[in-house]
C-alpha positions as a printed NumPy array, in Angstrom:
array([[-44.908,  10.081,  13.357],
       [-42.553,  10.504,  10.084],
       [-43.43 ,  14.254,   9.484],
       [-41.676,  15.171,  12.695],
       [-38.478,  13.486,  11.644],
       [-36.011,  15.798,   9.487],
       [-34.836,  12.686,   7.472],
       [-37.85 ,  12.477,   5.505],
       [-39.914,  14.578,   3.716],
       [-43.817,  14.549,   2.571],
       [-44.445,  16.015,  -0.893],
       [-47.944,  16.552,  -2.346],
       [-47.997,  16.468,  -6.139],
       [-51.363,  15.794,  -8.22 ],
       [-53.194,  15.358,  -5.212],
       [-50.943,  12.402,  -3.924],
       [-48.923,  12.445,  -1.132],
       [-45.217,  11.167,  -1.585],
       [-42.495,  10.289,   0.957],
       [-38.935,  11.159,   0.086],
       [-35.743,   9.989,   1.295],
       [-32.892,  12.693,   0.874],
       [-30.028,  10.726,   1.724],
       [-31.316,   6.832,   2.127],
       [-29.543,   4.673,   4.37 ],
       [-29.693,   0.946,   4.731],
       [-30.95 ,   1.113,   8.544],
       [-34.081,   2.987,   7.092],
       [-35.269,   0.089,   5.593],
       [-38.594,  -1.354,   6.687],
       [-42.546,  -1.12 ,   6.544],
       [-44.051,   2.078,   6.202],
       [-47.597,   3.018,   6.743],
       [-49.798,   5.331,   5.415],
       [-53.175,   6.648,   7.354],
       [-55.813,   8.923,   5.959],
       [-59.209,  10.041,   6.694],
       [-61.714,   9.414,   4.218],
       [-64.339,  12.517,   4.31 ],
       [-63.411,  13.41 ,   7.931],
       [-65.282,  10.165,   8.713],
       [-63.748,   6.749,   7.485],
       [-60.002,   5.986,   8.176],
       [-58.01 ,   4.455,   5.516],
       [-54.232,   2.648,   5.949],
       [-52.159,   0.976,   3.798],
       [-48.615,  -0.221,   4.399],
       [-45.131,  -1.041,   2.066],
       [-41.961,  -2.652,   2.338],
       [-39.042,  -0.61 ,   1.623],
       [-35.709,  -2.064,   1.193],
       [-32.811,   0.22 ,   0.783],
       [-29.279,  -1.048,  -0.721],
       [-26.038,   0.208,   0.025],
       [-24.07 ,   0.629,  -3.146],
       [-20.6  ,  -0.576,  -3.867],
       [-17.599,   1.054,  -1.998],
       [-13.785,   0.385,  -2.457],
       [-11.262,   0.383,   0.095],
       [ -7.439,  -0.211,  -0.103],
       [ -7.386,  -0.639,  -3.821],
       [ -4.593,   1.531,  -5.153],
       [ -4.305,   1.889,  -9.129],
       [ -0.456,   1.213,  -9.215],
       [  0.862,  -1.791,  -6.969],
       [  3.987,  -3.578,  -6.826],
       [  4.885,  -7.014,  -6.075],
       [  8.733,  -8.377,  -5.476],
       [  9.832, -10.946,  -7.663],
       [ 10.503, -14.323,  -6.192],
       [  8.333, -13.74 ,  -3.216],
       [  5.392, -16.173,  -2.353],
       [  2.046, -15.378,  -1.218],
       [  2.071, -11.762,  -2.422],
       [ -1.074,  -9.852,  -2.599],
       [ -2.76 ,  -7.15 ,  -4.647],
       [ -5.011,  -5.538,  -2.455],
       [ -8.78 ,  -4.39 ,  -3.253],
       [-11.163,  -4.455,  -0.99 ],
       [-15.134,  -3.827,  -2.433],
       [-17.908,  -3.707,   0.025],
       [-21.636,  -3.361,  -0.405],
       [-25.145,  -4.177,   1.067],
       [-26.309,  -6.636,  -0.295],
       [-22.846,  -8.42 ,  -0.394],
       [-21.469,  -8.188,  -4.175],
       [-20.255, -10.535,  -6.257],
       [-16.736, -10.015,  -6.997],
       [-14.766, -11.287, -10.31 ],
       [-10.854, -10.624, -10.865],
       [ -9.795, -10.89 , -14.487],
       [ -6.27 , -10.423, -16.358],
       [ -5.965, -10.352, -19.965],
       [-10.087, -10.997, -20.28 ],
       [ -9.392, -14.489, -18.332],
       [-11.217, -14.619, -15.024],
       [ -8.715, -16.08 , -12.299],
       [-11.182, -17.685,  -9.637],
       [-10.775, -21.063, -11.268],
       [ -6.904, -20.626, -11.87 ],
       [ -5.143, -22.543,  -8.524],
       [ -2.341, -19.867,  -8.622],
       [ -4.782, -17.357,  -7.216],
       [ -6.82 , -17.294,  -4.158],
       [ -9.734, -14.568,  -3.931],
       [-10.433, -13.321,  -0.629],
       [-12.377, -10.107,   1.006],
       [ -9.006,  -8.385,   0.835],
       [ -7.853,  -8.76 ,  -2.62 ],
       [ -6.055, -11.098,  -4.857],
       [ -3.385, -13.775,  -3.551],
       [ -0.721, -15.012,  -6.065],
       [  0.426, -18.684,  -4.014],
       [  3.57 , -19.276,  -6.069],
       [  6.65 , -17.487,  -6.588],
       [  5.943, -13.965,  -8.143],
       [  7.5  , -13.714, -11.78 ],
       [  7.65 , -10.733, -14.616],
       [  4.4  , -12.515, -16.15 ],
       [  2.511, -11.566, -12.863],
       [  3.127,  -7.858, -13.649],
       [  0.153,  -6.112, -16.002],
       [ -3.425,  -4.907, -15.808],
       [ -5.843,  -6.584, -13.571],
       [ -9.64 ,  -5.768, -13.383],
       [-11.967,  -5.891, -10.601],
       [-15.659,  -6.334, -11.135],
       [-18.01 ,  -6.153,  -8.339],
       [-21.828,  -7.118,  -9.27 ],
       [-24.782,  -6.756,  -7.033],
       [-27.192,  -9.425,  -8.034],
       [-30.457,  -7.633,  -6.347],
       [-30.224,  -4.185,  -7.711],
       [-28.061,  -4.978, -11.062],
       [-25.514,  -2.509, -10.229],
       [-21.898,  -3.218, -11.432],
       [-19.055,  -1.353, -10.46 ],
       [-15.235,  -2.024, -11.864],
       [-11.587,  -1.112, -10.545],
       [ -8.343,  -1.426, -12.547],
       [ -5.143,  -2.036, -11.062],
       [ -1.841,  -1.939, -12.782],
       [  0.946,  -4.129, -11.195],
       [  4.571,  -3.848, -11.486],
       [  7.264,  -6.06 , -10.727],
       [ 10.432,  -5.257,  -8.718],
       [ 13.575,  -7.11 ,  -8.47 ],
       [ 14.747,  -7.496,  -4.671],
       [ 18.101,  -5.182,  -4.252],
       [ 21.448,  -7.384,  -3.76 ],
       [ 24.845,  -5.961,  -2.766],
       [ 27.157,  -7.097,  -5.502],
       [ 30.393,  -5.677,  -4.351],
       [ 31.524,  -3.549,  -1.597],
       [ 34.928,  -1.922,  -0.474],
       [ 37.137,  -4.246,   1.051],
       [ 38.31 ,  -3.61 ,   4.542],
       [ 40.465,  -0.759,   4.602],
       [ 43.011,   0.924,   6.648],
       [ 42.494,   4.883,   7.284],
       [ 44.759,   7.535,   8.122],
       [ 43.771,  10.175,  10.902],
       [ 42.914,  13.327,   9.364],
       [ 42.948,  11.88 ,   5.905],
       [ 40.315,  11.409,   3.636],
       [ 39.086,   7.846,   2.727],
       [ 36.45 ,   6.483,   0.249],
       [ 34.138,   3.831,   0.858],
       [ 32.165,   2.22 ,  -2.515],
       [ 29.602,  -0.019,  -2.995],
       [ 27.464,  -1.617,  -5.748],
       [ 24.129,  -3.161,  -5.871],
       [ 21.363,  -4.138,  -8.296],
       [ 17.657,  -4.126,  -8.015],
       [ 14.397,  -2.671, -10.017],
       [ 13.961,   0.148,  -9.73 ],
       [ 17.407,   1.121,  -8.836],
       [ 18.086,   0.829,  -5.046],
       [ 18.647,   3.866,  -2.448],
       [ 21.672,   3.417,  -0.517],
       [ 22.105,   4.116,   3.145],
       [ 25.352,   3.815,   4.971],
       [ 25.163,   3.   ,   9.061],
       [ 27.568,   3.149,  11.806],
       [ 27.777,   0.568,  14.558],
       [ 25.677,   2.617,  16.607],
       [ 23.005,   2.563,  13.796],
       [ 23.486,   6.265,  12.737],
       [ 22.24 ,   7.472,   9.273],
       [ 25.556,   8.772,   8.237],
       [ 23.733,  10.88 ,   5.661],
       [ 23.102,  13.467,   8.226],
       [ 26.392,  13.311,  10.525],
       [ 28.697,  15.739,  10.253],
       [ 32.114,  14.289,   8.69 ],
       [ 30.516,  12.173,   6.204],
       [ 29.495,  12.876,   2.698],
       [ 27.196,  10.256,   1.571],
       [ 26.256,   9.601,  -2.121],
       [ 22.679,   7.953,  -2.002],
       [ 21.797,   9.141,  -5.674],
       [ 19.738,   6.226,  -7.252],
       [ 21.064,   6.685, -10.576],
       [ 24.661,   6.549,  -9.487],
       [ 26.114,   3.442, -10.421],
       [ 28.888,   3.137,  -7.772],
       [ 27.37 ,   5.407,  -4.766],
       [ 29.946,   6.025,  -2.051],
       [ 30.553,   7.024,   1.28 ],
       [ 33.549,   9.594,   1.875],
       [ 34.835,  10.386,   5.453],
       [ 36.175,  14.037,   4.857],
       [ 39.318,  15.166,   5.831],
       [ 39.553,  15.433,   9.705],
       [ 36.679,  13.172,   9.893],
       [ 38.71 ,   9.986,  10.374],
       [ 39.707,   9.757,  14.364],
       [ 40.284,   7.403,  16.946],
       [ 36.883,   7.853,  18.321],
       [ 33.496,   8.139,  16.991],
       [ 30.478,  10.183,  18.342],
       [ 27.922,   7.63 ,  19.99 ],
       [ 24.418,   8.217,  18.551],
       [ 21.094,   6.188,  17.957],
       [ 19.306,   6.427,  14.615],
       [ 16.576,   4.34 ,  13.828],
       [ 15.76 ,   2.918,  10.097],
       [ 12.339,   3.179,   8.81 ],
       [ 11.353,   0.415,   6.167],
       [  8.177,   1.276,   4.61 ],
       [  5.534,  -1.381,   3.793],
       [  6.377,  -3.929,   1.629],
       [ 10.017,  -2.372,   1.301],
       [ 13.168,  -4.95 ,   0.616],
       [ 16.623,  -4.527,   1.871],
       [ 20.002,  -6.254,   1.65 ],
       [ 22.704,  -5.382,   4.222],
       [ 26.424,  -6.095,   4.593],
       [ 29.129,  -5.068,   7.115],
       [ 32.435,  -3.392,   6.371],
       [ 35.039,  -2.983,   8.891],
       [ 37.25 ,  -0.1  ,   8.837],
       [ 40.7  ,  -0.306,  10.606],
       [ 42.463,   2.676,  12.109],
       [ 46.335,   2.126,  12.72 ],
       [ 45.572,  -1.812,  13.211],
       [ 42.939,  -0.973,  15.644],
       [ 39.308,  -1.465,  14.475],
       [ 37.583,   1.984,  15.284],
       [ 34.397,   1.54 ,  13.815],
       [ 32.308,  -0.581,  11.579],
       [ 29.841,   0.33 ,   8.615],
       [ 26.829,  -1.287,   7.567],
       [ 25.174,  -0.872,   4.188],
       [ 21.43 ,  -0.748,   3.559],
       [ 20.107,  -0.736,   0.138],
       [ 16.671,  -0.417,  -0.117],
       [ 13.561,  -0.606,  -2.454],
       [ 11.267,   1.814,  -1.821],
       [  7.821,   0.867,  -2.879]])
């Protein structure tokens, strides 16, 4: 009997008996029967079919998202789910995108099939309509366009003198301004290695790495350092060779990352 189930509550109001759902869920849909005894002799029964719908929920739908200019098949993420299944409409600038061959709409979001351009940035609206209930929900996503980082100039192969300080420089372009990481042949991030001073400042037009006095020696300490690239991060990498007394003692990689 339902009255023994804590999920439901019975309420008597104006000589009528009501069944209430404090937290209705779709799995509670079904046929409910009410039985009564008239004047302690005649048994009465009636039934009603109850359908409980699940409202729209949003998943993986950040309000600000980023696309890389020139990339093909980039996706704007946004998933709407409900029971019954909602109808999804994507719009930009008051124009629906479902009939535009440039776009592909699937359950995970909106795929831009062609190469990304600056015109792909802007405000997108996603509407989810549940026809059976008339419920409508909307999300708005602002899309920003990034330029892939590119190393434009880097110090030519240089000679170093033991116990003397040297300086290596690099210039790169990108939008937003890229983050610089210097690595040695052991893939160590030299920002945290003693004897090196690395300028990673995003706003510096010519970030540099300085090997401090007494830092340049014939042997460099070995070590392993992994490089973490976040989702949708773009990078460029080039190699610079440093020569010590006509003997190659180390090579340095420069990785320029765009953090999304």
